[in-house]
N, C-alpha and C positions, 0 to 999 in steps of 0.2 A: 386336496391338492393345494399347494401353497401358491400364493399370488406372487408373481414377479413384478417388482416395481421398476419402470424405466423412466427416469426424469427426463423431461422435456425442457430444454434451455433455449430461449430465443434471444439471440445476441442483440436484436433491434425490435423491440416490442412494437413499434409503429409499423415497421415493414411487416411483422408477423400479422398485426391486426388487419392491414390492408389485404395481404395474401388470403387470410381466412375470410374476409368479406368477399373477396372475388369468388372463393370456392363456395361459399353459402349462396351467392347469387345464381351460380350455375345449377344449383339443386332445385328441383321442381316442388318437392315435398319436404317435410321435416326429415333431416338425415337420420338413419339409424345409427347404432353404436359402431359398427364396422366403418361406415361411411364417414362418420365423424372423426374416428381414429385416423382414417386415411386423409381427410381434410387437414386435420391438425398437423400430421406428419408432413404433407406437402406444403403447408404454409411455413413450417420451420426448415424447409429446404431439402427434404428427403423425397424420394419417389413415391413412397407409400408407407404404410405402417409397417409391413414386413421389412423394408429397408431401413427403417428407423430402429426396429427391434434388433436387427442383425448388427447394426452399428453400435448400438448400446451393449449388446452382448460381447462383441469383439473388444470394445473398449474396457469392459469390466475384466475380461480375460487377460488383456495386456497390463492392467493396473494392479492385478492380483500380485500377491507375494510370490517370488518365484519357488519352484518346487524345492523341497529341502534337499541339500547336497548329501552325498554319502557321508556317513559318520566318520569323524576323524579321530584316531587313537593319539591323543595328545601326549600321553605318557611316552609312547613309542617316538613320536616326533621330538620330544624334549631329550630322550635318550640318544637319538641319532644326532641331534644338534651338538651334543658333547663330543662327537668324533670329528667336528670341525673346530679349527682354531679361531681366534678373534678376527682374523682376516677372511674367514670363509672358506679356508683351505682344508681339505680332507687329511687329517693327521694319520689315521691307519685304516687298513681295509677291513670292514666288519666280517666276523666269522660266519654269521647267518646270511644265507642267500637272500632272504627278504629284505634284510637290512641293507645289503649290498645294492639291491636293486633300487631302493629308495634313495640311497646316497648317490647312485649313478644320475638320478633324475636331477639332483642338485648340481651335478657337473654338466648335464645335458643343458641345463638352463643358463650356463655361462657361455654356451657356444652360440655365437651370433646366428640368427635365423636367415635362411634363403641366401647363404653365401657357400661357395665351394672352397675347400681347403686342401692344399697338398699335404701329404703325410707329415712333413716337417712342421707346418703351421698347426696341424691339429695336436701334434705332440707337444709343441710349446704352449699351446692352450692348457693341455692336461697337466704339463709339468708345473705351470703357474697355479693350477688348482689343487694340488696335493702335495704332501710332505713326505711320503714313504718311498719315493723313488721308483715306481713301477708304472710309468705312463703307458707302456705297451699293453699291461693287463687292463688298465681302464679303457684304452681304445678299443681292445678286443671285446670287452664286455659290453661296451656302448653299441657295437655292431651286433653282438650275439642277441641282445635284448631289443634289437631293431629300434634303437634311439638315434643311431647314426648309420647312415648307408655309405658304402664305399664302392668304387668301381672294381671290376674283376681283377685289374692290375694293381689294385691297392694304392693308386696315385692320388685319386680324388676323394674327398670326404665332405659330406654335408649332413646337417641335422634334419632328422625326420620330424616334421611338425605333427604333433598329436597332443592330446590333453593327458597330463599326468594324473596318476590316482590322487585322491584326496590327501593322503598323508604326505605325498610328495609335493603337493602344492603348499601345504601347511609348512613343510620343511623349507621349501624355496622362499617363501615369504618370510619365514623366521631368519634366514640367513641373508636376505637382501640388504639390511643395514650394515652388516659386516663387509659386504663387498664395497660399499661406498666409502668406507673409511680408508 
């Protein structure tokens, strides 16, 4: 069984020594291993050794590198980026459904979050985001893929907040500089 090391840090060594001295004074006999661990932990400001260990383990988990994200097909992202012009507008509607879906994410990212739009406003956003002249197709597909919600009377539209797939995030990030120009 491997030994787990928990580093003990005392921010004020003088206060630590005083607290440890008080802990040792309350002990009738020479403290055992577990008693000594508890005394040291309490002197450092923890309730007991278990509390100290739990804090150290939680800190270790939080400082660990984040779990690897889904792998990104960079070749696909590069290919899809070519369907957008230098201003970040979609030049043509891709023929493959998977490519269409990823391109829709780039359009979804251009719709402001937590706002409600009337049909005319969402149409204007989509017209400004593409060059092939079919904003109704884009609006319909955004609704079909549940990226945008609309009321039953089709008057109000709003972006549905969700995490895009890894390739879509890469595409959105790649296109961001184009949108700022």
